[in-house]
DOMI-446655 format. One line per 3 residues: number of its first residue (from 1); their letters; for each residue x, y, z of C-alpha. Coordinates in steps of 0.25 Angstrom, whole numbers, plus 2048, in hexadecimal, padded with zeros to 3 digits. Layout:
N
NUM> A> X:Y:Z ~ ...
//
This chain:
670
1> MQM> F1D:730:64D ~ F2A:738:650 ~ F32:733:65A
4> LSY> F38:73B:665 ~ F47:73E:665 ~ F50:73A:670
7> TRI> F54:747:676 ~ F45:74B:677 ~ F42:73E:67D
10> RGL> F4D:741:689 ~ F47:74E:68A ~ F38:749:68C
13> LFL> F3E:73D:695 ~ F45:74A:69C ~ F38:752:69D
16> IAC> F31:747:6A3 ~ F3C:744:6AE ~ F3A:752:6B2
19> LCS> F2B:752:6B3 ~ F2B:746:6B9 ~ F36:74A:6C4
22> AHV> F2C:757:6C7 ~ F22:74F:6CC ~ F2B:746:6D4
25> PAS> F24:747:6E3 ~ F2B:74F:6EE ~ F35:748:6F6
28> IRL> F31:74D:703 ~ F23:749:708 ~ F1C:74D:716
31> PRF> F12:748:71D ~ F05:751:71C ~ F04:755:729
34> ISE> F13:75B:727 ~ F0D:767:720 ~ F0C:774:720
37> GMV> F04:77A:72D ~ F08:76D:734 ~ F0A:76F:744
40> LQR> F16:768:74A ~ F14:764:759 ~ F1D:76E:762
43> HQP> F24:76A:76E ~ F28:75A:769 ~ F32:756:75F
46> VQL> F2A:755:751 ~ F2C:74C:745 ~ F2A:751:736
49> WGW> F2E:746:72B ~ F28:742:71D ~ F30:73B:712
52> AEP> F3A:73D:707 ~ F42:736:6FD ~ F4A:72B:707
55> GQT> F57:730:70A ~ F54:73E:708 ~ F59:74A:710
58> VRL> F4C:754:714 ~ F4E:760:71C ~ F45:767:724
61> ELA> F44:776:729 ~ F3B:77A:732 ~ F3C:789:734
64> VAK> F32:794:73C ~ F30:7A2:736 ~ F39:7A9:740
67> GRF> F3F:7A5:74D ~ F47:79B:751 ~ F42:78B:74E
70> PLQ> F39:789:75B ~ F41:77D:761 ~ F3B:777:76E
73> SAK> F48:776:772 ~ F56:778:76D ~ F59:768:770
76> GAG> F4F:766:765 ~ F59:768:759 ~ F5F:75B:756
79> KAG> F5C:751:74C ~ F50:74E:741 ~ F4F:741:73C
82> AES> F5E:73D:739 ~ F63:74A:734 ~ F65:757:73E
85> LRV> F5C:762:742 ~ F60:770:743 ~ F58:77E:749
88> AGP> F5E:78B:745 ~ F55:797:747 ~ F48:796:742
91> CLT> F4B:787:73B ~ F4D:779:73C ~ F53:771:734
94> ATA> F54:763:732 ~ F56:757:728 ~ F53:74A:727
97> VAD> F54:73D:71D ~ F48:735:718 ~ F4B:727:71B
100> ADG> F47:71B:713 ~ F39:71C:712 ~ F3B:72B:70F
103> RFA> F35:731:71E ~ F3E:73C:723 ~ F3B:742:731
106> FDL> F3F:74E:739 ~ F3F:74D:748 ~ F3E:75C:74C
109> PAM> F40:761:75A ~ F35:766:763 ~ F2F:773:75F
112> KAA> F29:780:766 ~ F1B:785:760 ~ F1F:78D:753
115> GPM> F1B:790:745 ~ F18:793:73A ~ F24:78B:735
118> ALT> F2A:786:728 ~ F2E:778:726 ~ F37:775:71B
121> LSA> F3A:767:716 ~ F45:765:70B ~ F4A:75A:703
124> PDQ> F55:75A:6F5 ~ F49:75B:6EC ~ F3E:762:6F4
127> TVR> F3A:76B:6FF ~ F2C:76B:707 ~ F28:779:70F
130> LAD> F1D:779:719 ~ F19:786:71E ~ F10:789:72A
133> VWV> F17:77E:734 ~ F14:77F:743 ~ F17:77A:751
136> GDV> F0C:779:75A ~ F04:76D:75F ~ EFE:763:758
139> WLL> EF0:75A:75B ~ EED:74B:755 ~ EDF:74A:755
142> SGQ> EDA:73B:752 ~ ECF:731:754 ~ EC2:730:74D
145> SNI> EB6:737:749 ~ EB5:742:754 ~ EC3:747:750
148> DVN> EBE:747:742 ~ EB3:751:745 ~ EB5:75B:73F
151> LER> EB4:76C:740 ~ EA8:76B:734 ~ EA2:760:73E
154> VHP> EA2:76A:74B ~ EA0:778:744 ~ E90:77B:74A
157> QYP> E97:777:758 ~ EA1:782:756 ~ E9C:78C:74A
160> DEI> EA3:798:74F ~ EB1:794:754 ~ EB3:78A:747
163> DRD> EAD:796:73D ~ EB7:7A1:743 ~ EC4:799:747
166> STD> ED1:796:73F ~ EDE:795:744 ~ EEC:793:73F
169> RVH> EF1:78E:74C ~ EE9:77F:74A ~ EEF:778:73F
172> IFQ> EE6:76C:73A ~ EEA:760:733 ~ EDF:754:731
175> VQN> EE4:746:72E ~ EDB:73F:721 ~ ED4:734:724
178> EAV> EDD:726:71F ~ EDD:718:724 ~ EE9:710:720
181> LEG> EEA:700:724 ~ EF6:6FD:71C ~ EFF:705:726
184> PRQ> F03:713:728 ~ F02:71E:720 ~ F0E:729:71E
187> DVR> F05:736:71D ~ EF7:739:720 ~ EED:740:717
190> SSG> EEA:74E:71A ~ EE9:75C:714 ~ EF4:762:71D
193> WHT> EF3:76A:729 ~ EEA:776:729 ~ EE8:782:733
196> LSA> EDA:783:73C ~ ECD:789:736 ~ EBF:785:733
199> RTA> EC2:782:725 ~ ECF:77B:726 ~ EC9:773:732
202> WHF> EBA:770:72C ~ EBD:761:72C ~ EC7:761:737
205> TAL> EC4:75B:744 ~ EBE:764:74D ~ EC5:760:758
208> GYF> ED2:763:754 ~ ECE:770:750 ~ EC9:773:75E
211> LGK> ED4:76D:763 ~ EDF:774:75B ~ ED9:782:75D
214> RMA> ED7:780:76D ~ EE6:77B:76E ~ EEB:786:766
217> AET> EE3:791:76E ~ EEA:78A:77B ~ EF9:788:775
220> GVV> EFB:794:76C ~ F03:789:761 ~ EFC:785:755
223> QGV> EF6:777:757 ~ EF7:76D:74B ~ EEA:763:74C
226> IQS> EEB:756:744 ~ EDE:74F:743 ~ EE0:73F:73E
229> SWG> ED2:738:741 ~ EC6:730:73A ~ EBA:72F:73E
232> GTP> EB3:722:741 ~ EC3:71C:744 ~ EC5:713:750
235> IEA> ED2:713:759 ~ ED8:707:752 ~ ED9:70F:744
238> WLP> EE2:718:74C ~ EEC:70E:753 ~ EF7:706:74D
241> IDS> EF3:6F9:747 ~ EFE:6F4:752 ~ EF6:6FA:75D
244> VRS> EE8:6F6:758 ~ EEE:6E7:756 ~ EF1:6E7:764
247> IDP> EE3:6EA:769 ~ EDB:6E5:75D ~ EE0:6DD:752
250> RMA> ED4:6D9:74C ~ ED4:6E8:748 ~ EE3:6E9:744
253> TQA> EE1:6DC:73B ~ ED5:6E3:736 ~ EDE:6EE:731
256> QLY> EE6:6E5:72B ~ EDF:6E0:723 ~ ED9:6EC:71C
259> ADA> EE8:6F0:71C ~ EE6:6EE:70C ~ EE3:6F8:704
262> ELR> EDD:6F0:6F9 ~ ED2:6E9:702 ~ ECF:6F7:709
265> RAA> ECC:6FE:6FA ~ EC4:6F1:6F6 ~ EBE:6F4:703
268> NEA> EBB:703:700 ~ EB6:6FF:6F3 ~ EAC:6F4:6F8
271> NNR> EA7:6FF:701 ~ EA5:70A:6F8 ~ EA0:700:6ED
274> AAQ> E96:6FC:6F7 ~ E92:70A:6FC ~ E8F:70E:6F0
277> RWN> E87:703:6EC ~ E7F:704:6F7 ~ E7C:713:6F6
280> QLL> E78:710:6E7 ~ E6E:705:6EB ~ E68:70E:6F6
283> DAA> E66:71D:6ED ~ E5F:711:6E3 ~ E57:70C:6ED
286> DPG> E53:718:6F3 ~ E47:71E:6F0 ~ E4A:72A:6F8
289> VVG> E56:72C:6EB ~ E4C:728:6E1 ~ E40:731:6E5
292> QWA> E49:73C:6E8 ~ E43:73B:6F6 ~ E4C:74B:6F9
295> QPA> E42:751:6F2 ~ E39:75C:6F7 ~ E2C:757:6F0
298> LDE> E2A:748:6F4 ~ E1F:742:6F9 ~ E22:73F:706
301> SGW> E13:736:708 ~ E1C:729:70C ~ E27:72F:715
304> LSA> E26:72D:726 ~ E27:738:72D ~ E33:735:739
307> SQY> E3B:73D:743 ~ E49:73E:740 ~ E4E:736:74E
310> RLP> E44:72B:748 ~ E46:726:73B ~ E3B:71D:734
313> VPP> E47:713:730 ~ E48:704:735 ~ E4E:6FE:742
316> GPF> E5E:6FD:741 ~ E67:700:737 ~ E62:706:72A
319> CGT> E69:706:71C ~ E61:70F:713 ~ E5D:71C:70F
322> LWL> E51:725:717 ~ E4C:731:713 ~ E47:73D:71C
325> RQH> E40:74A:717 ~ E3C:757:71E ~ E35:763:71A
328> IRV> E3B:770:71F ~ E35:77D:71D ~ E3D:789:71C
331> DAA> E39:798:71D ~ E3B:7A3:712 ~ E47:7AA:71A
334> HAG> E50:79C:71A ~ E4C:796:70D ~ E57:797:701
337> QQA> E62:799:70C ~ E6E:790:710 ~ E6C:787:71C
340> LLL> E70:77D:723 ~ E6B:76F:725 ~ E6E:767:733
343> LGT> E6A:759:733 ~ E71:754:73D ~ E77:749:73E
346> LVD> E72:73C:736 ~ E74:72D:734 ~ E78:729:72C
349> ADR> E7B:72F:71F ~ E73:739:718 ~ E6E:742:70C
352> TYL> E66:74F:70F ~ E5D:755:704 ~ E57:762:705
355> NGR> E4C:766:6FC ~ E52:75A:6F1 ~ E5F:760:6F4
358> MIG> E6A:758:6FA ~ E71:761:703 ~ E7A:757:70B
361> QTF> E7E:749:70F ~ E87:742:719 ~ E8C:734:718
364> YQY> E8C:72E:726 ~ E85:731:734 ~ E8F:73A:73C
367> PPR> E90:748:736 ~ E86:754:737 ~ E7E:756:72C
370> RYA> E7F:766:72A ~ E7A:769:71A ~ E7B:775:714
373> IPA> E6E:77A:70D ~ E72:781:700 ~ E6A:78E:6FD
376> GLL> E5D:78E:6F6 ~ E5A:77F:6FB ~ E51:783:706
379> KEG> E44:788:701 ~ E39:791:709 ~ E2E:786:70D
382> DNV> E30:778:70D ~ E3E:771:70D ~ E40:762:70C
385> LTV> E4C:75C:712 ~ E4F:74E:70F ~ E59:745:716
388> RFV> E5D:735:710 ~ E63:72D:71A ~ E6D:722:714
391> NRG> E6F:719:71F ~ E7A:70D:71E ~ E74:706:72B
394> LAP> E73:710:735 ~ E64:716:738 ~ E63:723:732
397> CFV> E5F:72D:73D ~ E62:73C:741 ~ E6B:73F:74D
400> PEK> E63:745:758 ~ E67:753:75F ~ E6E:757:751
403> PYR> E6B:764:749 ~ E60:762:73F ~ E5C:770:739
406> IEW> E5F:779:72E ~ E68:786:731 ~ E68:793:72A
409> ADG> E72:79D:729 ~ E6A:7A7:733 ~ E6C:79D:73D
412> TAQ> E5E:799:73D ~ E5A:789:73C ~ E4F:780:739
415> PLA> E4E:774:741 ~ E4B:766:737 ~ E3D:75F:73C
418> EQW> E41:752:743 ~ E35:74A:73B ~ E38:745:72E
421> LCR> E32:73F:722 ~ E3A:732:720 ~ E3A:726:715
424> IGT> E43:71A:714 ~ E4A:71A:707 ~ E50:70D:706
427> TMP> E57:702:70D ~ E65:6FE:70A ~ E6C:6F0:70E
430> DQP> E79:6F3:716 ~ E86:6F9:70D ~ E90:6ED:70C
433> SMP> E9E:6F2:711 ~ EAC:6EC:714 ~ EB3:6F3:71E
436> TGF> EB9:6FF:71B ~ EBB:708:726 ~ ECB:705:725
439> QNM> ECE:713:72E ~ EC7:70D:73A ~ ED0:6FE:738
442> AAA> EDD:6FF:741 ~ EE9:708:73E ~ EE2:70D:733
445> TYN> EE0:71C:737 ~ EEE:71A:73F ~ EF6:716:733
448> GML> EEF:722:729 ~ EEC:72E:732 ~ EF5:72D:740
451> LPL> F02:725:73D ~ F06:72E:731 ~ F05:73A:73A
454> APY> F10:736:744 ~ F19:73A:749 ~ F13:748:747
457> GLA> F14:74F:754 ~ F08:750:75D ~ F04:758:769
460> GVV> EF9:74F:76D ~ EEE:745:766 ~ EDF:746:768
463> WYQ> ED8:73B:766 ~ EC9:73A:765 ~ EC4:72C:760
466> GES> EBC:71F:766 ~ EAD:720:760 ~ EB2:714:757
469> NTE> EB9:70C:763 ~ EAC:70D:76C ~ EA9:6FE:76A
472> RAE> EB6:6FA:770 ~ EB7:705:779 ~ EC1:6FB:785
475> VYE> ECB:6F9:77B ~ ECD:708:777 ~ ED6:70C:783
478> RQL> EE1:703:77F ~ EDF:708:770 ~ EE0:715:774
481> HSL> EED:714:77D ~ EF2:70A:770 ~ EEF:717:768
484> MGS> EF6:722:770 ~ F02:71B:773 ~ F03:715:763
487> WRA> F00:724:75E ~ F0B:72A:768 ~ F15:721:762
490> TFK> F0F:724:754 ~ F12:733:757 ~ F1F:730:761
493> QPQ> F19:738:76B ~ F18:72F:777 ~ F10:738:77F
496> LPF> F09:73E:774 ~ EFA:744:77C ~ EEE:73E:778
499> VIV> EDF:743:77B ~ ED4:73A:77B ~ ECA:73E:777
502> QLP> EBE:737:780 ~ EB0:733:779 ~ EA4:73C:77A
505> GFM> E97:739:77D ~ E8E:732:773 ~ E81:72C:771
508> APS> E74:72E:778 ~ E77:730:785 ~ E73:726:791
511> AQP> E6F:729:79F ~ E72:71B:7A4 ~ E7F:713:7A3
514> QES> E83:70D:796 ~ E8F:705:792 ~ E94:70D:787
517> GWA> EA0:709:77D ~ EA2:718:77D ~ EA4:71A:78C
520> RLR> EAE:70E:78C ~ EB7:714:780 ~ EB6:721:789
523> ESQ> EBC:71B:795 ~ EC7:714:78B ~ ECA:721:786
526> RRA> ECB:726:796 ~ ED4:71C:79B ~ EDE:71D:78E
529> AAA> EE0:72B:791 ~ EE0:72B:7A1 ~ EEC:71F:79C
532> DAH> EF4:727:795 ~ EFD:734:79A ~ EFD:73B:78D
535> AGL> EEE:73A:789 ~ EE2:741:78E ~ ED2:741:78E
538> AVA> EC7:749:787 ~ EBC:748:78D ~ EAF:74A:784
541> IDL> EA5:741:78A ~ E9C:74F:78A ~ E9E:753:77B
544> GEA> E98:747:775 ~ E8A:749:76E ~ E80:73C:76F
547> NDI> E7D:73F:762 ~ E88:73F:75B ~ E97:738:75C
550> HPL> E9E:743:758 ~ E9B:74F:760 ~ E9D:75D:75C
553> RKK> EA3:762:769 ~ EB2:762:763 ~ EB8:76F:769
556> EVA> EB3:76A:776 ~ EBB:75D:775 ~ EC6:764:76F
559> QRV> EC7:76C:77C ~ EC7:760:785 ~ ED1:75A:77C
562> ALV> EDA:768:77D ~ EDA:766:78C ~ EDF:759:78C
565> LDR> EEA:75C:783 ~ EED:769:78B ~ EF0:75F:795
568> LVY> EF8:754:78E ~ EFF:75E:787 ~ F02:76B:78C
571> GKQ> EFF:765:79A ~ EF7:770:7A0 ~ EED:76D:7AC
574> VPQ> EE1:76F:7A4 ~ ED1:769:7A7 ~ ED1:75B:7A2
577> APQ> EC4:752:7A4 ~ EC2:74A:7B1 ~ EC8:73C:7B1
580> PLR> EC4:730:7BC ~ ED0:72B:7C4 ~ ECA:720:7CC
583> AES> EBC:71B:7D1 ~ EBC:716:7E1 ~ EB0:70F:7E8
586> RSD> EAF:715:7F7 ~ EA9:70B:803 ~ E9D:715:803
589> GTV> E97:710:7F7 ~ E9B:71A:7EC ~ EA5:71B:7E1
592> VVS> EAF:727:7E0 ~ EB5:72C:7D2 ~ EC1:734:7D3
595> FDQ> EC4:73D:7C7 ~ ED1:744:7C3 ~ ECC:752:7C7
598> PVH> EBE:758:7CF ~ EB1:754:7C7 ~ EA2:756:7C7
601> ATQ> E9A:74C:7C4 ~ E8D:744:7CA ~ E89:73C:7BC
604> GFE> E8E:732:7B3 ~ E94:729:7BD ~ E90:71B:7BC
607> LDG> E94:70E:7C5 ~ E93:700:7C2 ~ E8E:6F7:7CC
610> NDG> E90:6E8:7D0 ~ E88:6E3:7C3 ~ E90:6EB:7BB
613> RFR> E86:6F4:7B7 ~ E87:704:7B6 ~ E7F:70D:7BF
616> QVK> E7E:71C:7C0 ~ E83:722:7CE ~ E82:730:7D4
619> ATT> E8F:737:7D4 ~ E94:742:7DC ~ EA1:74C:7DC
622> QGS> EAD:74E:7E5 ~ EB7:756:7DF ~ EBE:74A:7D6
625> RVV> EB6:741:7DB ~ EA9:739:7D6 ~ EA1:732:7E1
628> LQG> E98:729:7DB ~ E8C:722:7E4 ~ E8D:714:7E2
631> TGR> E98:708:7E1 ~ E9D:700:7D4 ~ EA8:6FB:7CE
634> RVR> EAA:705:7C2 ~ EA6:712:7BF ~ EA3:71A:7B4
637> YAW> E9F:728:7AF ~ E99:72E:7A2 ~ E98:71F:79D
640> KHN> E8F:71F:791 ~ E8F:722:783 ~ E8C:731:785
643> PTE> E8A:735:794 ~ E80:73D:796 ~ E83:74D:79B
646> ADC> E7F:749:7A8 ~ E88:73D:7AA ~ E95:744:7A3
649> RAA> E96:750:7AC ~ EA2:74B:7B3 ~ EAA:758:7B1
652> DAR> EB5:75F:7B8 ~ EB4:76E:7BB ~ EB6:773:7AC
655> ALP> EAA:769:7A9 ~ EB4:75F:7A1 ~ EAD:752:7A1
658> ATP> EB4:745:7A8 ~ EB7:739:7A1 ~ EAD:72E:7A0
661> FQL> EB3:721:7A6 ~ EB3:715:7AC ~ EBA:712:7B9
664> DVQ> EBB:704:7C2 ~ EB7:708:7CF ~ EC2:705:7DB
667> PAE> EC1:703:7E9 ~ EC5:70F:7F2 ~ ED4:713:7F6
670> K> ED6:710:803
//
């Protein structure tokens, strides 16, 4: 073999060095939310930061296209990190030096609303340019699944508005789910900022969509809406570990136990293998799979006829499959057309077939089933709809009062029959599992989805969470105080406004007094908001749905949140939900509840007697006072999982509902 000459070897080494240097990562790295389309908070100092080589000098330039730079005050020019900051004409410039960990930061002065602006960051070996930067208002929406409810889910509620809307006055940023137990992350996962439209917001929080539009219309400035939420997470997941430890040491210890990436990986792998094996055995044992029970031509002589609301399964938890079939007749006018099958909401998972072809599947109970029927599948005359339930401990059922029909493009609809042919496929043992809901553990989402955002400047926070804490509602008030305090410290905004969305009604209404974890949690939310000068309560008791933990009227919730923000952030005198002030006993055998404004109320009030039992009492309204006919030690209002419409009618003159509450009855002041 011919040997390479020394000169040729040197040449090859030089070429390799050049190729390698071309792939050296750029020295400046920015958080994902410091990117094109971002919105900086107006009227307050803001910090921008990133990472570079330790000791490296980074230069910042922020410039408007024309006019003078929008400083809030001439006093704002001063320092940015360790070096001077200057404003001249349309530009703000500053330099900062990366510390030993590579982090650099610029503390920028307060600015007026402005944009679009251009941001340039320069280091000796790199320049990063970001266009479409704005100064406006920034809102952070966080919590669990009712923040997660996206635009696609509520589209049938507001189709015309959503279909026609798009605006570059609202910019949205969605934090992707990430649970972190080892400690705080430096950055969040996200696809970046986007201007608002049905396309970009289809999987974005519906509440944030409506809130951003409303605030843009009211203020006339660009709005930035950040979503950082995860369905099912308890409040403990959004608290720093030290805050959790001070309230619930057991949960803090559990998080420490799983702060081992290898242990979590092994648990996930074990659960995935168990689920795969369980599903394999399920399909192998299910005669409906082997015998193709979804096919139209099937002997149905052994099938039972049953209502979809009384399915023939054994009482108690059910693991296995249940098959249902229904024959649907389609006329010649609609045969062959595209259509939409609305199959309400089912518990738990399903695979749905039409004439033997699978048209949709859903893996858990909450999403509404909206399955597209392709052209040519529906035929004139008889068609067979088949649903295969797969349940892992929850009894299969159709959720009442949901839509069950076929809809055509011409606006006509054909309801499904309530009666189905039913047959159990197979039963199974419980699926073995290890704890893998790591996102529900102490500080998991705080570390991965909240802390990396700080100290990005915010106008306010909307917190909609609590469904996962109703079984330990009494401690929630303390947890909520801790969350607001710790987040204010994290974002370095001691007076950061919080709007707490009070849980709406859920589950079957009750005409009688009842004990309720949901009511106790609402009371914790009310008390936490009332005790904090920079917090407010958005009352949504009347916007719930008995049959859905994810009510769809998110535009109405956004409107109520906006009213609270108008007061907290902008100091406007706008309508607020009535709040109770005190309850006093009178010598005439009545109890008077005083509100902070006039109300209209005659029902929904209860007093407890000497036996400790609550009883409904009659009420009359006298301006801002409600007189209850009876005596007791405590009074409560709308204290149920889901008060009836008549029991939550206490409202102001603009029909904003009063908050549910419980108060101790005090002796009348002399």
